[in-house]
N, C-alpha and C positions, 0 to 999 in steps of 0.2 A: 292644660283641657286642649284637647284636640276639637281642634274645629272641623267638621267636613262638611262642606256645601254640593250645591251639585256637581252629578256628571259623579257622585264615586260608584270607583269601579264596586263590579260585582262580584256576585259568586266566585264565576271564572277566573275571572283578573283580566275584565275589558272594558270598557265605557259602555252605560247602559243604551242601546238603540236608541241614536236621535237625542244624546244629554251630551255637554264639552266636556272635556276632560276635567278630572278632580283638579280642585286648586284648596289654596286654602289663604287664610286673610292677612291681608300685607302684612309684611315684616314677623311673620311664621314661618317655620319651614313646610314645606307640602309632605301631605303624608307617603311613606315609602309606595312606590307603585307594585303590585302584585304580581308578581314574574308569575308568565303563560306557562313556562313549563321548565322543569327544573331537574336537569337530569344526574342520572345515580342519586345515593342516599342524600335525602334533602333533613336539613332541622329549621320545624316549623318555626317564625317570628311568632312570638306574643301578639303582635298587634297585626296579623293575619286572623288570629281569632276572633278578636275584639272585633272588628269589620266584618266578620261573618254574623257575630251575631246582631251587630247595629244592623245589620241589613234583614237579618231575620226580623227584628223590631219593626222595620220598616214593610216587609210583607203582613207581618200580622195585624196592622193599624191600615194597612191597601195606603200608604203614603206613594208620593208619587215618585221617581226614581232620582227625580232633581230635586228633592226636599231637601234643605238646608240640617244638617245635622251636626249634634257636639258628643262628645266625648269625653269625659273627666273621670279620672281616678281620684276615690274621696278619703277611700283608706288603706292601710294593708304594709305588705313588701315584698321585696324584689316575686318572693315565694309566691305570694295570696294578696289580689287586688280584689279592693268594690269597688264599682264602675257608675255612675252615673250616666246613662243613655239620656238623647234627648232627639227630637223629630220633628221639624216645623211640618205641622199637617192642620189642614182647613182651619186656617187664618192662627192658628193658636198652636204653641210648645206645646208637647206630652211628652213625659219624663218617666221613665222606670229605672230599677238599681239588677246591676247583678257583681257576679263575683267570678272568678275566674283564679283558679291557682295549678301550679303543675304539681303532675303526677310520678315520682320516678326520678326525678332531673339529676340525682346522681347517679343513677342506674345503667342498666347495657341492656334495657330490651330493645324491642326489633321497631315498636314503633311510640312516637313521642305521643305522650297525657297527657289530657288536662281533665282536673273536677271543677265545673261548671255548675252554678247556680242562676239559671235564667227558668222561672215561672215551677222548675221543679228541679233534684238534684243530678246531672248529668255527666258523664264521662267520653270526655272526646278522644279519640285515638287518631291520629293522623300518621299514615304509612310513610317509613320511610324513601320508600319506591312510590313515585305518585302514581296512583292508578286513574286512567286516563277513560278507561272502556266501561259503560254500564253492565254488561254479560259478566266481566272479570270480576267487580263490584257485588255485583249478585248472585254468582258462585263463591265468591269468597264466605259473602253470609250464610248461604247454603250450608256450607263445607263445617260453619260452627255450628248452626243448628243441631246437622248430624250427630254431631259429638255431643253436645246440649243433650239432643236424647238419649245418647246413653247414659250421662248421668240424671237422668229423672230421679228423682227421689231428694237432693241435696237444691238447696237453691243454688242459682247460678242464672248471673247476666249477662247477656248474650250481645253484641251488636246488631239491631233491626232496624225496618226503615219508619215502625210509627214511633220509636225514640224519638227521632228528629221531627218530621213530616206532620206529626199529630197537633206539632208548635203553629203548623200552617192552612191546616188541613184537617176535618173532623169529618166521619160518615158515619150522620144520622142511626142510618138501618143495621148496621155491622154493630152485635153483642159483644161487648166490651172484654168479655170474659173467652172470645174466639179468636186468637192472636194470631193464626192461620188464617183467619180470612182477613182479617183487617191489613196483615202483609196483603196478602191474593191483590185485596184492592188497593193497596199502594203502589202496588207495580204494574197493575191499569190506570190509575192516574196519570206513573210516571210516564208510560206508551205512551199515552193520550198527548200528549205535550212536551217534546224533552226539554225545554227550554227549563222546567220543573226541575231538572238537575240539579241546578247549581245550589234548589238547600241543602245538594247534599256534601257539595263541594267547598274547601277551604281552602284559598290560595292555589285553585283553579284545575286542584286534585280531589277524588273521591276521599273521606272522613268517617268514620267509624260513629257511631254514636249508641250510645246504653242510657235506659233510663237506672236511675238508684235511689228511685224517691222515697221507699220504706223504710230502707237497711242503710250499714254503715260501712265504712272500709274496717277491715282489722287495726291497721295504724292510726286511722282516727280515735278508735274505739282504747286502743293503748295510751295513747296521749291524753285522753279526756278523763277515758274511767280506772286506766290503773296505775300511769305515771303518776297523773295529774298535776297538770300545768301551772297549777299554786303551790304544788306541796313544798319546792323548795322555797320560794318567797316566804311560806310563811314558817320555811321553821328560821329562816332570816331575819323575817317580822320580830322575833324572837329577841333575838340578840344585843338592839340597841339597848334595851336594858339591862341587860349581862354587862356590859362592859364595863361598867365601873364597879363590877361586882364578881370577882374572878372567881371567886368559894362557887356559886351559881353556874357560871358557865364551865366549872371541870365537874360540877354537879353534873350539867349535861352531855358534854364532851366526854367526860373520861378526867382524871387528872393529869395524864400526858398536855391535857388540852390546855393548860394553866399559863404555860409562858404564851402560848399563844392568843391568849387574852389582854397580857401584859402590851404584848406589840400592836394589837391594834388598838390598844387604850392610846400609845403612842403617838401612830398613826393619823391617829380622829383629833387627835389634838394639834398635828400641826396641817390639818385642813380646816381644821374651824379657823386657826389662825388665817390660812390664805382667802378663806370663803368670804369672811367680815368684810379682810379688806377688799376684796374685789366686787363683793355686793356696797360697798360704801361707794369705789367709784363707779359701778355701773348706774347707780343714781337709781334704780328701776322702785323704790321704795317697797318691794317685796320684804314680806317678814316672815324668819323663817325660824323655825323653833328646832333648838337644840336636838330631841329627836328623832326631827325630821330631815336633820341633817346626818345626824347617825345612820339614820335608815336607808336613807339616799348612798350614801358612804358603802355600806357594807352588801350592798346591793353588786354594787359597781366591785367589789373586791371579789361578792360569790361568783362573778359572770352574769347577771340579768343581765337581760337588756333595761335601758334608761325605765322605759313606760312599766315596767312588771309592779302594778301595784305602788307606783312612787307616790308619795303625799307634796311630793316637790315639784312643783308649777313646769310644765316645758321649757319657760322663758329663764329660767333658775335653771336649770338642770343644765345650760348650755354652758353658764356661766359658772359653774360648778364642773364642767367635764373635763376641760383641760388642765385642771387644778389636781383631780381625781386622778387623772390618767399618769402624771407624773410624779404624783409622789406613790401610785402604785403599782408602779416601772423604779422606781427606786426600792421596795420589797419584795422582791418574785417570790421568797423563799416564804414570805409571810402570807401572799397571797395563794399558794400553792397549796400553805397548809389547813389556810382556813379553809378553801374548796374541796377538797379533802375530807374535812370536818362535817360540814353541811350536806353533800353529796350523801354521806355514805349514812349521817342521820335520817334523810330524807329517805334515805333506800329503806333504811329498818322501818321508818313510819308508812313507805308504801306494804311494805311486806305485812306488818302486824294487818293495814286496813284492806289492802288484797289481796292477800292469800288465798280466799277461797275464790276469786273472781281466775287469780292466775292459775288454779287447781282446775278450774269446769272450763275453758277457753285451751290450756293444754291438752285436757282428755280428750277435748270437741275434733282439736287440729289431727289428733292420733286417729281418730276412730276415721276422719276422713280421709289422711294418704290411705286407709287400712278397706277403705271404701272405695277410694280411686284402685286401688291394687283388685283386688275381687271385681271392678269392672272393666278392667284390662283397660285403660286409658294411662297417660302418663299426661300430668299438665306441662311438665319443666321451666315452667317460669312460675314457683310459686313464690309470695312474698306478702307482706303483710297488705300492699297497694291494692293484689291483685285477690284480696279475701277479702270478702263480707260477712261479717255479724248479723243473720235473721232471726227477730223475734217480735217481740210486739211493741211497739215504738212509744206506746203510751206505758211501758212498764220500764224503758229504759234508762238507767243503768241495771235497776235490779235486776233484771233476769240473768244479768251475766253469774250471779253466786246463785243459780237455780240449773244445774243439769238438766239439758230435756226442754227447757224453758228454750232453748237458744239454739242454732246452729250455724255451723262457719261455711262459707258458700265459696263459690267461686266467677269471678270474675273476669272475662276475657280468654276466650280459647284458640287465641290466635298461635301458640307453640304449641297446642296439644295435639295427641298421637293415639289412634285407639290400635292396640297393641293385639298382633292376629292370635286370634287361640290355639292353630297350628303354628307349633313352629318352621313348620318346613315352608310354608305360603312366603314366611319372609316379612320383616319387617316395615313397615312404608315410612317413607323419608319427611318428618315435619319437616316444618319452617327452622332454619337454625336459627337459634338468639335464644337468651336469658338476660338477665341482669348480676353481673360478675358476681359482687357481694352474699348471693345466695346461691351461684351456678358454681360447674365445674369447669375444666377442657371441652368435656363431650361435649357438653353443651352445643360448641361450637362448631363442631369437625362431624362431617357429614356420614352416613349408616355403613357407605363405605369401604371408611378409614374405619371405623368403628370394627367394621366385620373382619378386619382383618389384625385386630386388637385384643378383641374380645370373644370368649366363646356365644355369647349371648346378646347380643344388641338389646333385645326389648329388657330385657333383667338392665342395663345400663341404663337407657331412659329413664324406668321406673325408679334405678335409685337415684337416680336425678331429683326425685322430688323428696327422695327422705333425706339427700342433702341438705334442703331449703329449711324441710321439716326441723329440721338436727337448728339453723343459725334461729328459726322463726320463735321455735318453742324457749332457746335461751334471751330473746330477744323477750319477751312476755315477759320473764322471770325478770331479767339482767337489767333492762331496759337501754342496749346498747346493739350495736350489733357485734356479731360473734367472729367473723371471716370477714372483716373491715380488711387489713392488711393483703390478706388471698385475694381479696377482690379486685385491690389496686394492682396486684401481681396479674392480674387476669385480661384488666382492662388494656394493663400496658400491654401484654402480649398483641393482645385483638388490634393494640395501634398500630404494631410492630406489620401483621401482617397484611391490614389495611393501607397499609402506606406504600406497598408494593407493588400498587397498580386499581385498577378499577374491577377487576376479576381475579385475586392471589388466589394461589393455588394451597392447600394444606396434604400431606400426605400424613402419612404412619410416622418418618422417621421425624418431620417436625414437629406433629401430635407425642410422640414417646417421649422427645426429648426434655419438652415444657410440660409433659403433663405428670413428671417425677419430680421434675424443682417445685413446681404446684403443692404436689400434695404433703412435701417435705415443708413448705413454709407453713399450711394449711394445717399440719398434724402439730407443731411447735406451737400455732396459734391458736388452737383450737386447747392443747395444755394449759399453757397461758392464764387464757381469757378465761376459763371453766373453772381455775386455780383459787383467781381473785374473786370470783364470783361465788365459792364452795360454801357457804353459810344460806346465801340465797338458793342456788340450787339442791340441796339437800332440803331445804323445810318445805318445798310443794313436791306430794309426790303424786302419780297417778297410775291406774289402772292401767296396765298394756291389751288392747282388743287383740284379740285371737288368732287374726293372719296377721300379724307380727310375730306374736309368736315364733313361730315355727325358722324365720330366718334368724331372730335373737338365739334361740335355740343350738341352729347350727351353728353360728358362729363362736357361740359360748363354749361347744365340742368341740372346736375347731384349736380353740386357742387355750381350753385345759387339754387340750394333746401335745400343743405345742409346750406350753409350764412345763407339763412331766419330762417331756424329753429336757428343758435346760435345763430340771430341778436335778436329772439324774445323771447328766450332763456333768453337772460339778460338784455333783459329790464325787462322783468316779472317780474327776481329776484329785483331787485332797490327797493328802498324802498322812493316809494312815496304817502304813504297811499291814495291810491284811486285815485289819480292823471291819469285818462284814459287819459283826452287831451294830457297830457306829455309822459305817455307813446306812445303814438300815433306818437307825432312828433318826438322821441327816435329814434320809430321803421320805420319809413319813411324816413325819414331826408335826404339829401343830407350830402356828406362830408364837404363839405362847408358851411354851415347851421349849421352842428358841430363843425365845427372849432371854428364859432365864437360865438357858446354855451361854448366854452370850457373857449375862451377868456375871455368872460362876465364873468365867476365864477373866475379865478381866478384873475379878479379884483376888484372883492368882495368878498372876501374868507369866506363867512358864513362858518359855520358847516354845512346847507344844502349843498351850493355850490360846498365846499371840496368834498361832498359825489357822488354830483353828475359828478365832473371832474376824480374820480378816475374810474365812471364809464364810463363816454365817453373813457378815457384813455384807456378801453378797447375794449370801440366799434368801435373803429373808426379807425384800422387796420380791423376789418371785416368790416365797409362802405368803405374803397375803393379797396377791395381786390372786394368786391361786385359789385363797380363801373367799375374797371380793367376786372371783369368778363361781364359785359355788352357790354363794349367798342370794346372788342373781338369778343362776338356776332354778334356784329353790322359789325363790319368787316367781318366775314366768311360770313355775310348774305351779302354781297354785291364782287359779282364774282368778280368786278375789283379791289377791295383792297389790299393794301400792306400791309404786319403785320409785326413789325419790328423782328427780330429774336428772340428780348429775350421774347418777348409773346409768340411767337409760339413756343419756345424750351419747354418754361413752358407749356404750353398746355399739348403738344407731353409728354414730361415725365410724366404728369399727369396719362394723358390715360396709359401706360406703369405700371407706378408703384398702380394704382388703377387697375389695370386689375393682377395682377404679386405679390404685396405684401404678401397677404393675400392669402393662399394655401389651399382653399378650397370654393368646387364647389357652395356651398348656399350662397355664400358671394358673389361672382362675378356678375357682373352685364351685362350680356349679352351685345356685341356687333355684329352686323352682316358682321363680315369683313370679314373672312375666313373662313369659315364653317368646323367642320370636328368633330365624334366622335371618339375616341381609343376603341380598347376594354378594359375591364374591368379586374379584379378581381386579377390582379399580384402584390404579396407583395413588391417583391422588384426585382430590374433587373441590370445588369451591367451596370458600366459607365466604357467607355472606355476615361481614360485622354489622354492628348497631352505630346507627349514626350517633349516639349521645353517649358514648362512654365519657367517665372522666377520671 
């Protein structure tokens, strides 16, 4: 427990007027002081946020500045914690609860974000570079409000004054549905007394606050209603009874799993002997049944946390933990094989039970992407924690299975930019930043350099949202990130840039060199991860919104022409001694006809047939790709057709890679998505890297 008594530093990081310095009880470390100023990018401490809301509670109660206060963590883990706040007010202790959780802690957004439950659900955003000036702060609020106005028609949550000041001040005569009027009243209230600005500051600088009381983060929806946090545990729960019945174990997981059942049985035997002795030595008097021990051990083997629906008391779990850790470490292959089994089974059940929800979410996310293109807005930091799912709270999660009953909306427009309708007007410079797992190198390079590399900067900014959407669509179905390795590589590059100094410069050469490497890794990762998730990606199909069909169709046409030329060149290089009929058959033949020809060559392996079979081995992959492209083109032409996500993700990824991987204006094939031409002639620009890269 943190016990905070008289003179707790206020929101601006300095003692309240007339109050003594902050102190802690004897024998306890004093709370860390809140710095007045943090030069350069800062990483906010959770203690700053804790202290802010404790002081907000003080303001709500009207408690004295020096009133004794306590703050204690009562539940949670490193990512999300629940707190008890206590204040001594009017002769008695008053208390309440709150929750603080990190948002996107492993990402690279420009600002650091927290999800706070305090009266309602709030998103707290702390910029990496402190904002100390109220006019600057209000100007940033106005900028996001202007972009939000452009996005009217979709749910959109942006920072505003009312989200937090409404916790300490209400205007009785202001209509609740007149947001502009309420914001104006809060501006007047702040102007009347500058000390009130402390309600907007965390760690001595302004922070942004957003009200998310009705809706849920997309990431939260995926965890709760798609992935099902308890689904893996439910799969493991069944296995304790199957450990002594390997035939039933094989029936559940397949014949190849029989050996794993025997290995788990042996593992449990060794664990049971040690567990009995350890309980006897501890003399706790605890009685643990065999089924409880099996359940506990299997959950450890499956990689579940000790507290996941465990029937073993925590005190017993502490006795068992070192025994299990030692035994599991001795059998890494058994553990890895069992984890693959249970996770695959959990994924199969997820697909059966949540396939409709996956398809509905994927379809609405595509509609959002198309709608952003129509509105001429590039968000540039799309990710599950920056998207909300809006629907009737009373019908959650059932409305997820009913397209039209919910909508995916936007949270936070910090990095967004309005793309000009007139390409000659130039593309505005957005705030640099993004999240590496959903971003590309172009997210972190200014328009001046992008303009030296690409024909249309506005299109590149729009395609940044395509790239992120590909990653999110994969995550909806597969339950894991698509661009994990690529994201780590991007984060490392940004760290190297930042290590050059406070204002590192990135020019065309730097960008082009790393960009080529990044896309090589991203393409390899995309192929490997989508191949691993192939059954699930093929099982979920969606209709493609009209605005996306043009870019995808144009890409398919270019890819078709490239395949045609490669096929003709391969056939022309074959040794057929002037047999033009054979060349025509090979160039125009279907996949099925060429497969039959391959079989005949293998049945009669003459030297000529062996040469032909070698050619067919190279030709067939191109023909299959050509057939897939033709099928996709037909599906795109049918407005009612539903395309499996595997094919759609491949097309979308190729559109982005085709545009971005070659940083040369002449090499880019222009597509009229989001026009805009930046100013030219700047050799290098400053890149402001995120503070929170990992």
